C-alpha positions as CSV (number, residue, x, y, z in Angstrom):
1,X,-39.1,-27.4,61.7
2,X,-36.0,-27.5,64.0
3,X,-33.0,-26.5,61.8
4,X,-30.7,-28.1,64.4
5,X,-32.0,-31.6,63.4
6,X,-30.4,-31.2,59.9
7,X,-26.9,-32.7,59.7
8,X,-24.1,-30.1,59.4
9,X,-21.2,-30.9,57.0
10,X,-17.6,-30.9,58.3
11,X,-16.5,-27.7,56.5
12,X,-19.2,-25.8,58.4
13,X,-18.3,-27.1,61.8
14,X,-16.6,-25.0,64.4
15,X,-13.5,-26.2,66.4
16,X,-15.8,-27.6,69.2
17,X,-17.8,-29.7,66.7
18,X,-20.9,-27.5,66.7
19,X,-22.3,-25.8,63.6
20,X,-20.4,-22.6,62.7
21,X,-23.2,-19.9,62.7
22,X,-23.5,-17.7,59.7
23,X,-25.6,-14.6,59.5
24,X,-28.8,-13.9,61.4
25,X,-31.6,-15.7,59.5
26,X,-35.0,-14.1,59.8
27,X,-37.0,-14.9,56.7
28,X,-38.6,-18.0,55.0
29,X,-38.6,-19.6,51.6
30,X,-41.4,-18.4,49.4
31,X,-42.7,-18.5,45.8
32,X,-41.5,-15.7,43.5
33,X,-41.3,-14.8,39.8
34,X,-38.2,-13.3,38.2
35,X,-38.2,-12.2,34.6
36,X,-41.4,-14.1,34.1
37,X,-40.1,-17.4,35.5
38,X,-41.7,-18.8,38.7
39,X,-39.7,-20.6,41.3
40,X,-38.8,-21.2,44.9
41,X,-37.0,-18.2,46.4
42,X,-34.5,-18.7,49.2
43,X,-34.2,-15.1,50.3
44,X,-31.1,-13.1,50.9
45,X,-31.0,-10.1,53.2
46,X,-31.0,-6.7,51.4
47,X,-28.3,-4.3,52.3
48,X,-30.5,-1.4,51.2
49,X,-32.7,-1.7,54.3
50,X,-29.8,-1.8,56.7
51,X,-28.2,1.2,54.9
52,X,-31.4,3.2,55.1
53,X,-31.7,2.6,58.9
54,X,-28.1,3.6,59.4
55,X,-28.6,6.8,57.4
56,X,-31.6,7.7,59.4
57,X,-29.9,7.1,62.8
58,X,-26.8,9.2,61.7
59,X,-29.1,11.9,60.4
60,X,-31.0,12.1,63.7
61,X,-27.8,12.3,65.6
62,X,-26.5,15.2,63.5
63,X,-29.9,16.9,63.8
64,X,-29.7,16.6,67.6
65,X,-26.1,18.0,67.6
66,X,-27.3,20.9,65.4
67,X,-30.1,21.7,67.9
68,X,-27.5,21.8,70.8
69,X,-25.4,24.2,68.9
70,X,-28.3,26.5,68.3
71,X,-29.2,26.4,72.0
72,X,-25.6,27.3,72.8
73,X,-25.8,30.4,70.6
74,X,-23.1,32.5,69.0
75,X,-22.0,33.1,65.4
76,X,-19.7,30.0,65.2
77,X,-22.1,27.5,66.7
78,X,-24.9,28.9,64.6
79,X,-23.0,28.4,61.4
80,X,-22.0,24.9,62.5
81,X,-25.6,24.1,63.3
82,X,-26.7,25.2,59.8
83,X,-24.1,22.9,58.2
84,X,-25.0,20.0,60.4
85,X,-28.7,20.6,59.8
86,X,-28.2,20.5,56.1
87,X,-26.2,17.2,56.4
88,X,-28.9,15.8,58.7
89,X,-31.7,16.6,56.2
90,X,-29.8,15.0,53.3
91,X,-29.1,11.9,55.3
92,X,-32.6,11.6,56.5
93,X,-34.0,12.0,53.0
94,X,-31.6,9.4,51.7
95,X,-32.5,7.0,54.5
96,X,-36.3,7.3,54.0
97,X,-35.8,7.0,50.2
98,X,-33.9,3.7,50.7
99,X,-36.6,2.3,52.9
100,X,-39.5,3.4,50.8
101,X,-38.0,2.3,47.5
102,X,-39.5,-0.9,46.1
103,X,-37.4,-3.8,47.2
104,X,-36.0,-6.2,44.5
105,X,-36.4,-9.9,44.7
106,X,-33.1,-11.0,46.0
107,X,-31.9,-14.5,46.8
108,X,-31.4,-17.9,45.2
109,X,-34.3,-18.7,42.9
110,X,-34.8,-22.4,42.2
111,X,-36.8,-23.2,39.0
112,X,-37.5,-26.5,37.3
113,X,-34.7,-25.7,34.8
114,X,-32.0,-23.8,36.7
115,X,-30.7,-22.1,39.8
116,X,-30.7,-18.3,39.5
117,X,-28.7,-15.8,41.7
118,X,-30.9,-12.7,41.5
119,X,-28.7,-10.2,43.3
120,X,-26.2,-9.8,40.4
121,X,-26.9,-8.1,37.1
122,X,-27.4,-9.8,34.7
123,X,-28.9,-12.6,36.8
124,X,-26.6,-15.6,36.9
125,X,-28.4,-18.8,35.9
126,X,-26.8,-22.3,36.3
127,X,-28.8,-25.1,34.6
128,X,-29.6,-28.1,36.8
129,X,-28.4,-30.4,34.0
130,X,-24.9,-29.1,34.4
131,X,-24.7,-29.2,38.2
132,X,-22.8,-32.1,39.6
133,X,-22.6,-31.2,43.3
134,X,-23.8,-28.7,45.9
135,X,-20.6,-28.3,48.0
136,X,-20.3,-26.7,51.5
137,X,-17.2,-24.5,51.6
138,X,-15.4,-22.5,54.3
139,X,-12.9,-19.8,54.2
140,X,-10.8,-19.4,57.3
141,X,-10.2,-15.8,58.6
142,X,-6.6,-15.6,59.7
143,X,-4.0,-18.4,60.1
144,X,-5.3,-19.9,63.4
145,X,-7.1,-23.2,63.0
146,X,-9.5,-22.2,65.8
147,X,-10.2,-18.8,64.3
148,X,-13.6,-17.8,62.8
149,X,-14.5,-18.7,59.3
150,X,-16.9,-17.7,56.6
151,X,-19.3,-20.3,55.2
152,X,-20.0,-20.5,51.5
153,X,-22.2,-22.8,49.4
154,X,-20.5,-23.9,46.2
155,X,-22.4,-24.8,43.0
156,X,-20.2,-27.2,41.2
157,X,-21.0,-27.4,37.5
158,X,-19.7,-28.6,34.2
159,X,-20.7,-25.1,32.9
160,X,-18.7,-23.1,35.5
161,X,-17.4,-20.7,32.9
162,X,-20.9,-19.5,32.1
163,X,-21.3,-17.8,35.5
164,X,-20.8,-14.1,36.0
165,X,-17.2,-12.9,36.3
166,X,-17.8,-11.4,39.7
167,X,-19.2,-14.7,41.0
168,X,-16.2,-16.6,39.5
169,X,-13.7,-14.3,41.3
170,X,-14.8,-15.7,44.6
171,X,-15.6,-19.2,43.4
172,X,-12.1,-19.6,41.9
173,X,-10.6,-19.7,45.4
174,X,-12.3,-23.0,45.9
175,X,-11.7,-24.7,42.5
176,X,-12.1,-24.3,38.8
177,X,-15.2,-26.5,38.8
178,X,-17.1,-24.2,41.2
179,X,-19.4,-22.1,39.2
180,X,-20.3,-19.8,42.1
181,X,-19.8,-19.6,45.8
182,X,-22.7,-18.1,47.7
183,X,-21.8,-16.4,51.1
184,X,-24.1,-17.9,53.7
185,X,-23.8,-14.7,55.9
186,X,-26.1,-13.0,53.4
187,X,-28.9,-15.6,53.4
188,X,-32.2,-14.8,55.0
189,X,-32.8,-18.4,56.3
190,X,-30.7,-21.0,58.1
191,X,-27.7,-22.1,56.1
192,X,-28.5,-25.8,56.7
193,X,-31.9,-25.3,55.2
194,X,-30.3,-23.7,52.1
195,X,-27.8,-26.6,51.8
196,X,-30.3,-29.4,52.1
197,X,-32.9,-27.7,49.9
198,X,-30.5,-27.4,47.0
199,X,-29.1,-31.0,47.6
200,X,-32.6,-32.4,47.6
201,X,-33.6,-30.9,44.3
202,X,-30.2,-31.9,42.8
203,X,-30.6,-35.5,43.9
204,X,-34.3,-35.7,43.0
205,X,-34.9,-34.3,39.5
206,X,-38.4,-35.6,39.3
207,X,-39.3,-33.3,42.2
208,X,-38.1,-30.1,40.4
209,X,-41.5,-29.7,38.7
210,X,-43.0,-28.6,42.0
211,X,-40.5,-25.6,42.2
212,X,-42.9,-23.5,40.1
213,X,-45.7,-23.8,42.8
214,X,-46.4,-23.8,46.5
215,X,-45.5,-27.5,47.0
216,X,-41.9,-26.6,47.2
217,X,-42.5,-23.9,49.7
218,X,-44.3,-26.3,52.0
219,X,-41.6,-28.9,51.6
220,X,-38.9,-26.5,52.7
221,X,-40.9,-25.1,55.6
222,X,-41.6,-28.6,56.8
223,X,-38.1,-29.8,56.2
224,X,-39.1,-32.8,54.1
225,X,-35.7,-33.4,52.5
């Protein structure tokens, strides 16, 4: 599917009329089960992986610096090398632990009954029956009209107050009826795919039954909205 064929809403358009990019999508929608409930997972990128890679890189850098100090010789450099070596070992251990640790299911889980945001604890669940709109939102950075912006996806619901307090803190910037505002920069697939997937299942309640199986995965991958 060519994501560029999907229409882009005005709030997500850049000053030149093109789609304002958000994040670096690399994943794909898939079937997943959270707390015993099966659904369609629109994945979000996990910060733990990036953090683990950064820790390993910094640890290797400190280890290399410690080796140079040892080669240089002398009491002072040797003491510094020992300190740097210990720090390097700790950072490398932390980095490898972060990468090896079992990854949680993170993203937007669409089930026949609700939309679940799985990266917050407890998981935020917004029932389909209360959702009135999937609204593209944008938050401008700075005062310039041509400056960069951050794209969000707002879930407008009659049950907005039921969302987690942390989610409401951001959503409140866009309106009292916005239950949650999902930052598109964290999503693992193209923002337009996310938008049109949620809008399709909101507008077609009879199709929500397929969210518990592979039919929904195929629909998203083929772009049949």
